[in-house]
PASEBA-1860 file (N, C-alpha, C; in nm, 3 decimals):
! residues 211
1> MEPYNAYK> 0.082/-0.121/0.001/-0.026/-0.001/-0.010/0.091/0.150/0.023 ~ 0.039/0.255/-0.057/0.090/0.358/-0.050/-0.010/0.431/0.078 ~ 0.062/0.532/0.100/-0.038/0.568/0.213/-0.155/0.680/0.158 ~ -0.130/0.733/0.062/-0.273/0.779/0.058/-0.399/0.697/0.008 ~ -0.362/0.575/-0.047/-0.434/0.429/-0.062/-0.491/0.393/0.067 ~ -0.387/0.380/0.144/-0.442/0.334/0.304/-0.526/0.385/0.371 ~ -0.522/0.555/0.358/-0.576/0.663/0.384/-0.744/0.616/0.335 ~ -0.745/0.626/0.181/-0.880/0.588/0.096/-0.927/0.466/0.205
9> IHVAIKEH> -0.871/0.332/0.192/-0.932/0.224/0.242/-0.987/0.258/0.419 ~ -0.884/0.302/0.474/-0.967/0.370/0.610/-1.087/0.451/0.590 ~ -1.096/0.510/0.546/-1.208/0.583/0.510/-1.324/0.509/0.452 ~ -1.313/0.438/0.402/-1.391/0.322/0.301/-1.439/0.259/0.388 ~ -1.335/0.182/0.520/-1.421/0.114/0.604/-1.524/0.193/0.703 ~ -1.477/0.302/0.716/-1.543/0.365/0.798/-1.650/0.455/0.745 ~ -1.702/0.449/0.662/-1.820/0.457/0.587/-1.888/0.322/0.583 ~ -1.834/0.258/0.558/-1.933/0.109/0.549/-1.993/0.059/0.673
17> FWSKYDMI> -1.915/0.112/0.793/-1.996/0.038/0.886/-2.122/0.192/0.949 ~ -2.027/0.316/0.911/-2.092/0.414/0.986/-2.173/0.480/0.950 ~ -2.195/0.512/0.788/-2.258/0.619/0.727/-2.438/0.519/0.691 ~ -2.485/0.674/0.647/-2.616/0.532/0.594/-2.609/0.548/0.467 ~ -2.677/0.473/0.419/-2.650/0.395/0.262/-2.783/0.308/0.270 ~ -2.796/0.264/0.146/-2.919/0.168/0.131/-2.796/0.053/0.125 ~ -2.826/-0.043/0.224/-2.793/-0.147/0.273/-2.820/-0.280/0.176 ~ -2.953/-0.263/0.085/-3.033/-0.376/0.061/-2.968/-0.380/-0.119
25> KWPYAFKD> -2.922/-0.202/-0.177/-2.841/-0.203/-0.276/-2.705/-0.233/-0.256 ~ -2.625/-0.202/-0.142/-2.488/-0.196/-0.137/-2.501/-0.303/0.014 ~ -2.477/-0.440/0.015/-2.508/-0.554/0.128/-2.347/-0.502/0.152 ~ -2.250/-0.508/0.066/-2.107/-0.487/0.105/-2.065/-0.390/0.070 ~ -2.051/-0.287/0.113/-2.067/-0.135/0.081/-1.846/-0.127/0.061 ~ -1.844/-0.162/0.130/-1.682/-0.142/0.116/-1.623/-0.230/-0.012 ~ -1.690/-0.328/-0.047/-1.640/-0.318/-0.160/-1.706/-0.321/-0.289 ~ -1.856/-0.330/-0.293/-1.891/-0.236/-0.377/-1.955/-0.148/-0.418
33> KYKYGRAI> -1.950/-0.062/-0.291/-2.006/0.105/-0.308/-1.904/0.189/-0.320 ~ -1.766/0.161/-0.202/-1.679/0.218/-0.200/-1.537/0.152/-0.275 ~ -1.559/0.078/-0.333/-1.449/-0.018/-0.437/-1.322/-0.015/-0.373 ~ -1.341/-0.055/-0.239/-1.221/-0.102/-0.160/-1.109/0.003/-0.133 ~ -1.232/0.130/-0.126/-1.169/0.279/-0.111/-1.074/0.344/-0.266 ~ -1.150/0.226/-0.347/-1.073/0.330/-0.480/-1.171/0.450/-0.488 ~ -1.337/0.426/-0.466/-1.370/0.506/-0.532/-1.418/0.662/-0.443 ~ -1.357/0.636/-0.327/-1.332/0.729/-0.215/-1.259/0.840/-0.304
41> NIPYKVFE> -1.352/1.009/-0.310/-1.294/1.067/-0.399/-1.250/1.181/-0.274 ~ -1.135/1.160/-0.314/-1.044/1.293/-0.178/-0.897/1.310/-0.233 ~ -0.882/1.407/-0.275/-0.771/1.477/-0.361/-0.638/1.456/-0.274 ~ -0.572/1.414/-0.364/-0.414/1.367/-0.245/-0.437/1.481/-0.178 ~ -0.368/1.626/-0.201/-0.348/1.748/-0.150/-0.444/1.777/-0.001 ~ -0.530/1.709/-0.041/-0.636/1.752/0.128/-0.547/1.647/0.217 ~ -0.564/1.485/0.125/-0.504/1.382/0.214/-0.326/1.461/0.308 ~ -0.255/1.539/0.206/-0.113/1.558/0.234/-0.161/1.738/0.324
49> SKQGMLPM> -0.237/1.761/0.366/-0.261/1.902/0.423/-0.284/1.852/0.567 ~ -0.379/1.738/0.541/-0.412/1.706/0.711/-0.311/1.685/0.810 ~ -0.267/1.738/0.892/-0.172/1.729/1.005/-0.150/1.601/1.088 ~ -0.051/1.528/1.041/-0.075/1.410/1.083/-0.062/1.274/0.996 ~ -0.153/1.316/0.879/-0.198/1.191/0.809/-0.113/1.142/0.767 ~ 0.014/1.194/0.679/0.083/1.132/0.606/0.223/1.009/0.677 ~ 0.257/1.086/0.776/0.371/0.999/0.851/0.217/0.863/0.906 ~ 0.165/0.893/0.975/0.057/0.807/1.054/0.000/0.703/0.935
57> FEMVCDLF> 0.004/0.725/0.838/-0.029/0.669/0.705/0.124/0.561/0.659 ~ 0.188/0.647/0.690/0.344/0.562/0.629/0.391/0.481/0.705 ~ 0.336/0.453/0.841/0.388/0.395/0.963/0.271/0.267/0.956 ~ 0.132/0.294/0.890/0.044/0.171/0.838/0.126/0.066/0.766 ~ 0.140/0.159/0.668/0.214/0.084/0.513/0.368/-0.022/0.570 ~ 0.391/0.063/0.626/0.521/-0.038/0.703/0.478/-0.172/0.781 ~ 0.364/-0.135/0.874/0.380/-0.234/0.921/0.267/-0.348/0.893 ~ 0.194/-0.293/0.781/0.096/-0.375/0.768/0.072/-0.394/0.577
65> KEPEFVAL> 0.015/-0.533/0.535/0.013/-0.521/0.435/-0.178/-0.496/0.394 ~ -0.212/-0.501/0.293/-0.349/-0.437/0.262/-0.455/-0.547/0.306 ~ -0.466/-0.651/0.327/-0.558/-0.764/0.380/-0.522/-0.704/0.535 ~ -0.419/-0.700/0.609/-0.400/-0.713/0.731/-0.469/-0.564/0.832 ~ -0.416/-0.464/0.690/-0.503/-0.352/0.746/-0.620/-0.307/0.737 ~ -0.682/-0.408/0.647/-0.844/-0.418/0.631/-0.889/-0.492/0.755 ~ -0.843/-0.597/0.791/-0.887/-0.701/0.874/-0.830/-0.604/1.053 ~ -0.741/-0.526/1.059/-0.706/-0.425/1.152/-0.851/-0.332/1.175
73> SVANAVGG> -0.908/-0.260/1.059/-0.966/-0.180/1.104/-1.097/-0.219/1.150 ~ -1.161/-0.348/1.009/-1.267/-0.394/1.108/-1.289/-0.431/1.207 ~ -1.191/-0.506/1.280/-1.163/-0.590/1.409/-1.189/-0.465/1.529 ~ -1.165/-0.314/1.472/-1.173/-0.201/1.584/-1.300/-0.136/1.571 ~ -1.321/-0.165/1.434/-1.475/-0.091/1.431/-1.588/-0.182/1.491 ~ -1.581/-0.317/1.468/-1.657/-0.380/1.560/-1.634/-0.406/1.709 ~ -1.519/-0.342/1.739/-1.515/-0.321/1.882/-1.597/-0.196/1.951 ~ -1.647/-0.121/1.840/-1.742/0.021/1.843/-1.658/0.119/1.878
81> DRRCGMPF> -1.520/0.124/1.757/-1.437/0.217/1.738/-1.482/0.265/1.681 ~ -1.557/0.423/1.636/-1.609/0.495/1.505/-1.461/0.538/1.436 ~ -1.345/0.549/1.523/-1.250/0.592/1.410/-1.177/0.483/1.352 ~ -1.231/0.333/1.349/-1.159/0.212/1.325/-1.056/0.179/1.335 ~ -1.040/0.257/1.483/-0.857/0.199/1.484/-0.785/0.314/1.500 ~ -0.767/0.452/1.401/-0.694/0.548/1.405/-0.681/0.573/1.529 ~ -0.562/0.609/1.606/-0.419/0.632/1.504/-0.330/0.452/1.494 ~ -0.427/0.378/1.494/-0.350/0.266/1.479/-0.251/0.228/1.588
89> GISSQQIF> -0.232/0.291/1.729/-0.136/0.244/1.825/-0.120/0.093/1.880 ~ -0.140/0.103/1.994/-0.063/-0.040/2.089/-0.231/-0.100/2.103 ~ -0.316/-0.001/2.195/-0.444/0.000/2.181/-0.531/-0.100/2.049 ~ -0.521/-0.055/1.924/-0.592/-0.050/1.809/-0.525/-0.238/1.779 ~ -0.381/-0.236/1.809/-0.298/-0.358/1.747/-0.326/-0.418/1.851 ~ -0.360/-0.399/1.969/-0.381/-0.571/2.038/-0.579/-0.573/2.045 ~ -0.637/-0.481/2.006/-0.777/-0.527/1.961/-0.783/-0.641/1.834 ~ -0.674/-0.604/1.739/-0.703/-0.670/1.611/-0.600/-0.808/1.665
97> KDWISRRD> -0.515/-0.849/1.743/-0.504/-0.977/1.807/-0.610/-1.050/1.876 ~ -0.687/-0.968/1.942/-0.788/-1.053/1.981/-0.898/-1.088/1.929 ~ -0.906/-1.003/1.821/-1.010/-1.067/1.688/-0.912/-1.173/1.639 ~ -0.786/-1.178/1.607/-0.773/-1.294/1.552/-0.762/-1.402/1.620 ~ -0.733/-1.398/1.736/-0.821/-1.509/1.863/-0.926/-1.578/1.816 ~ -1.033/-1.473/1.857/-1.168/-1.530/1.809/-1.193/-1.573/1.658 ~ -1.123/-1.540/1.571/-1.145/-1.546/1.437/-1.096/-1.697/1.410 ~ -0.993/-1.737/1.478/-0.914/-1.901/1.492/-0.968/-2.032/1.580
105> KIGYTFGQ> -1.026/-1.990/1.610/-1.130/-2.038/1.693/-1.283/-2.028/1.717 ~ -1.331/-1.998/1.556/-1.463/-1.957/1.576/-1.584/-2.066/1.571 ~ -1.544/-2.149/1.506/-1.572/-2.274/1.538/-1.621/-2.335/1.658 ~ -1.533/-2.332/1.753/-1.574/-2.400/1.871/-1.647/-2.317/1.907 ~ -1.627/-2.162/1.955/-1.663/-2.057/2.033/-1.825/-2.035/1.971 ~ -1.851/-2.102/1.880/-1.973/-2.063/1.815/-2.048/-2.201/1.892 ~ -2.047/-2.318/1.920/-2.079/-2.386/1.975/-2.068/-2.364/2.133 ~ -1.994/-2.315/2.176/-2.021/-2.291/2.284/-2.118/-2.206/2.366
113> DLDTIDNA> -2.121/-2.077/2.226/-2.226/-1.953/2.254/-2.367/-2.011/2.226 ~ -2.404/-2.091/2.151/-2.533/-2.208/2.141/-2.548/-2.271/2.304 ~ -2.468/-2.341/2.328/-2.515/-2.375/2.467/-2.568/-2.220/2.555 ~ -2.501/-2.167/2.552/-2.502/-2.046/2.653/-2.630/-1.950/2.623 ~ -2.647/-1.952/2.480/-2.813/-1.930/2.479/-2.933/-2.026/2.505 ~ -2.862/-2.116/2.474/-2.979/-2.233/2.521/-2.988/-2.211/2.658 ~ -2.913/-2.169/2.753/-2.913/-2.153/2.911/-2.912/-2.052/2.953 ~ -2.984/-1.955/2.855/-2.969/-1.791/2.880/-3.031/-1.789/3.058
121> DQILMSTD> -3.138/-1.906/3.082/-3.224/-1.852/3.207/-3.118/-1.850/3.334 ~ -3.010/-1.936/3.298/-2.920/-1.918/3.407/-2.809/-1.811/3.421 ~ -2.824/-1.714/3.348/-2.733/-1.618/3.339/-2.810/-1.485/3.340 ~ -2.927/-1.503/3.272/-2.986/-1.344/3.267/-3.069/-1.305/3.380 ~ -3.131/-1.228/3.433/-3.221/-1.199/3.565/-3.368/-1.208/3.519 ~ -3.384/-1.226/3.391/-3.528/-1.229/3.320/-3.492/-1.243/3.217 ~ -3.591/-1.405/3.139/-3.531/-1.386/2.964/-3.678/-1.351/2.913 ~ -3.794/-1.271/3.017/-3.875/-1.212/2.985/-3.887/-1.044/2.924
129> NDHPIAIR> -3.833/-1.037/2.792/-3.775/-0.924/2.760/-3.815/-0.926/2.585 ~ -3.859/-0.836/2.566/-3.910/-0.802/2.384/-3.744/-0.823/2.316 ~ -3.618/-0.818/2.340/-3.550/-0.791/2.286/-3.475/-0.971/2.316 ~ -3.384/-0.991/2.144/-3.368/-1.124/2.175/-3.238/-1.138/2.259 ~ -3.274/-1.274/2.315/-3.175/-1.306/2.425/-3.029/-1.273/2.351 ~ -3.020/-1.360/2.228/-2.894/-1.329/2.205/-2.808/-1.225/2.208 ~ -2.881/-1.103/2.189/-2.835/-0.979/2.216/-2.815/-0.895/2.334 ~ -2.878/-0.949/2.380/-2.875/-0.937/2.545/-2.787/-1.007/2.612
137> LLLGKHIT> -2.743/-1.122/2.544/-2.600/-1.220/2.612/-2.477/-1.149/2.544 ~ -2.483/-1.101/2.411/-2.398/-1.025/2.328/-2.359/-0.842/2.401 ~ -2.441/-0.836/2.458/-2.407/-0.686/2.524/-2.322/-0.687/2.691 ~ -2.396/-0.814/2.733/-2.326/-0.853/2.874/-2.210/-0.923/2.850 ~ -2.174/-0.940/2.718/-2.016/-1.003/2.696/-2.030/-1.143/2.783 ~ -2.167/-1.197/2.733/-2.129/-1.384/2.759/-2.106/-1.448/2.631 ~ -2.123/-1.401/2.506/-2.099/-1.450/2.376/-2.034/-1.353/2.281 ~ -1.992/-1.381/2.193/-1.906/-1.313/2.082/-1.990/-1.242/2.005
145> VESVVILN> -1.947/-1.128/1.940/-2.008/-1.127/1.826/-2.019/-1.182/1.701 ~ -1.920/-1.235/1.713/-1.920/-1.355/1.562/-2.045/-1.433/1.542 ~ -2.050/-1.478/1.664/-2.172/-1.600/1.676/-2.284/-1.550/1.664 ~ -2.320/-1.444/1.718/-2.476/-1.359/1.683/-2.439/-1.365/1.508 ~ -2.358/-1.303/1.443/-2.327/-1.288/1.270/-2.407/-1.433/1.237 ~ -2.304/-1.517/1.315/-2.367/-1.671/1.244/-2.490/-1.737/1.267 ~ -2.548/-1.676/1.345/-2.665/-1.725/1.405/-2.765/-1.654/1.345 ~ -2.755/-1.522/1.296/-2.822/-1.455/1.208/-2.861/-1.514/1.086
153> LFQPFIDD> -2.725/-1.537/1.040/-2.711/-1.627/0.894/-2.827/-1.738/0.883 ~ -2.842/-1.834/0.987/-2.903/-1.910/0.981/-3.041/-1.904/1.057 ~ -3.084/-1.815/1.114/-3.217/-1.762/1.170/-3.202/-1.661/1.103 ~ -3.238/-1.566/1.052/-3.246/-1.416/1.043/-3.323/-1.350/1.124 ~ -3.328/-1.278/1.246/-3.360/-1.186/1.311/-3.335/-1.013/1.339 ~ -3.213/-1.022/1.303/-3.165/-0.855/1.331/-3.216/-0.776/1.251 ~ -3.312/-0.818/1.098/-3.368/-0.703/1.052/-3.487/-0.655/1.187 ~ -3.575/-0.727/1.234/-3.664/-0.682/1.288/-3.630/-0.582/1.407
161> YTSDLIIG> -3.483/-0.578/1.413/-3.454/-0.492/1.558/-3.365/-0.337/1.502 ~ -3.357/-0.310/1.361/-3.264/-0.233/1.351/-3.309/-0.112/1.382 ~ -3.390/-0.063/1.429/-3.466/0.077/1.441/-3.500/0.080/1.572 ~ -3.486/-0.045/1.665/-3.526/-0.013/1.796/-3.416/0.092/1.889 ~ -3.486/0.177/1.943/-3.373/0.277/1.977/-3.250/0.236/2.084 ~ -3.305/0.108/2.164/-3.196/0.031/2.236/-3.066/-0.016/2.197 ~ -3.154/-0.143/2.114/-3.012/-0.200/2.034/-3.006/-0.196/1.905 ~ -3.092/-0.114/1.851/-3.058/-0.059/1.667/-2.924/-0.032/1.622
169> DTCMLIKR> -2.814/0.030/1.695/-2.684/0.042/1.638/-2.582/-0.080/1.685 ~ -2.649/-0.186/1.763/-2.545/-0.330/1.766/-2.599/-0.403/1.655 ~ -2.704/-0.428/1.630/-2.779/-0.473/1.474/-2.739/-0.440/1.388 ~ -2.709/-0.291/1.375/-2.668/-0.262/1.240/-2.520/-0.282/1.237 ~ -2.461/-0.285/1.374/-2.307/-0.356/1.341/-2.310/-0.454/1.289 ~ -2.348/-0.546/1.345/-2.389/-0.703/1.302/-2.379/-0.720/1.156 ~ -2.529/-0.621/1.107/-2.529/-0.662/0.933/-2.400/-0.642/0.903 ~ -2.345/-0.467/0.927/-2.263/-0.453/0.796/-2.097/-0.532/0.863
177> YTPFLING> -2.085/-0.594/0.978/-1.970/-0.706/0.996/-2.019/-0.825/0.928 ~ -2.110/-0.851/0.916/-2.112/-0.976/0.823/-2.083/-0.999/0.693 ~ -2.043/-0.938/0.598/-1.976/-0.923/0.482/-1.815/-0.997/0.489 ~ -1.788/-0.897/0.611/-1.636/-0.933/0.624/-1.620/-1.064/0.733 ~ -1.689/-1.150/0.792/-1.692/-1.264/0.877/-1.707/-1.385/0.769 ~ -1.797/-1.364/0.685/-1.808/-1.498/0.595/-1.805/-1.482/0.492 ~ -1.665/-1.383/0.441/-1.580/-1.385/0.359/-1.454/-1.458/0.326 ~ -1.504/-1.599/0.332/-1.384/-1.691/0.342/-1.294/-1.729/0.499
185> IINTKKLH> -1.365/-1.716/0.602/-1.296/-1.732/0.727/-1.394/-1.807/0.763 ~ -1.531/-1.852/0.748/-1.607/-1.938/0.767/-1.664/-2.051/0.722 ~ -1.674/-2.170/0.764/-1.729/-2.258/0.665/-1.911/-2.300/0.715 ~ -1.980/-2.183/0.694/-2.125/-2.156/0.746/-2.203/-2.302/0.706 ~ -2.157/-2.365/0.625/-2.283/-2.508/0.574/-2.180/-2.595/0.665 ~ -2.091/-2.637/0.698/-2.063/-2.708/0.828/-2.087/-2.682/0.943 ~ -2.032/-2.564/0.985/-2.141/-2.495/1.120/-2.301/-2.514/1.152 ~ -2.351/-2.513/1.043/-2.514/-2.569/1.017/-2.554/-2.684/1.057
193> VKHLTLIN> -2.468/-2.772/0.952/-2.519/-2.904/0.985/-2.469/-2.943/1.127 ~ -2.362/-2.924/1.178/-2.295/-2.944/1.299/-2.432/-2.902/1.413 ~ -2.458/-2.791/1.376/-2.533/-2.758/1.506/-2.657/-2.739/1.486 ~ -2.718/-2.762/1.413/-2.897/-2.756/1.363/-2.960/-2.787/1.436 ~ -2.958/-2.908/1.532/-3.071/-2.923/1.631/-3.064/-2.814/1.716 ~ -2.968/-2.760/1.785/-2.940/-2.650/1.878/-2.960/-2.537/1.779 ~ -2.934/-2.468/1.661/-3.026/-2.341/1.628/-3.171/-2.361/1.622 ~ -3.219/-2.489/1.575/-3.368/-2.516/1.594/-3.392/-2.483/1.673
201> KIASTNSL> -3.342/-2.511/1.784/-3.408/-2.526/1.942/-3.409/-2.396/1.936 ~ -3.310/-2.293/1.932/-3.300/-2.181/2.006/-3.427/-2.082/1.912 ~ -3.427/-2.138/1.825/-3.517/-2.023/1.694/-3.657/-2.104/1.772 ~ -3.705/-2.191/1.779/-3.810/-2.221/1.861/-3.868/-2.180/1.951 ~ -3.800/-2.117/2.054/-3.827/-2.057/2.161/-3.854/-1.931/2.151 ~ -3.852/-1.896/2.018/-3.865/-1.703/2.014/-3.781/-1.634/2.076 ~ -3.638/-1.650/2.065/-3.577/-1.599/2.152/-3.501/-1.512/2.064 ~ -3.513/-1.507/1.941/-3.462/-1.482/1.829/-3.511/-1.336/1.784
209> RRK> -3.692/-1.370/1.819/-3.751/-1.228/1.689/-3.878/-1.170/1.799 ~ -3.941/-1.066/1.739/-3.990/-1.012/1.825/-4.128/-1.083/1.849 ~ -4.202/-1.073/1.967/-4.324/-1.201/1.957/-4.446/-1.121/1.886
END
């Protein structure tokens, strides 16, 4: 990467996660709408004039290849950072390392998280709540966001809550994280077959949708 291109990739990922756009038309905005950053129209002189940007992204290019930098930015966005890791210091790099660790054991973790959802009454003070148990467990840090993304692929429920005042932002984040997670990282068909019985059991309890 060149620093200017790395900056445009950063802006494209930030736009993918946090800007308003038609998600039906652009389900994977980073790739299709923003063309991996190439469609971001920022004149070079504007980038160059931003104080500290050039040395920061020179550092990024020294440390990361493009796929790693994309993953670093996504990992931080998923963690709730609206700057997607900028200025890419020690803390954002640690978040990236933690994300890699979760990614490398995602199949095992998904199975564990399904068990947690199935036994949510032992964790949550009350399961009599209009919000999905999976989201409540996620917000309580009892399960991972990756598991919720995968579960939503098998039993879609997130769309029902994207306008919810309390959990809407979390649901939108899950939707915008989805294309990055399913793009060659996980074998969803294998996971679905392996955990089909428990997935169906969870869905049948109405813990995923509004009643």
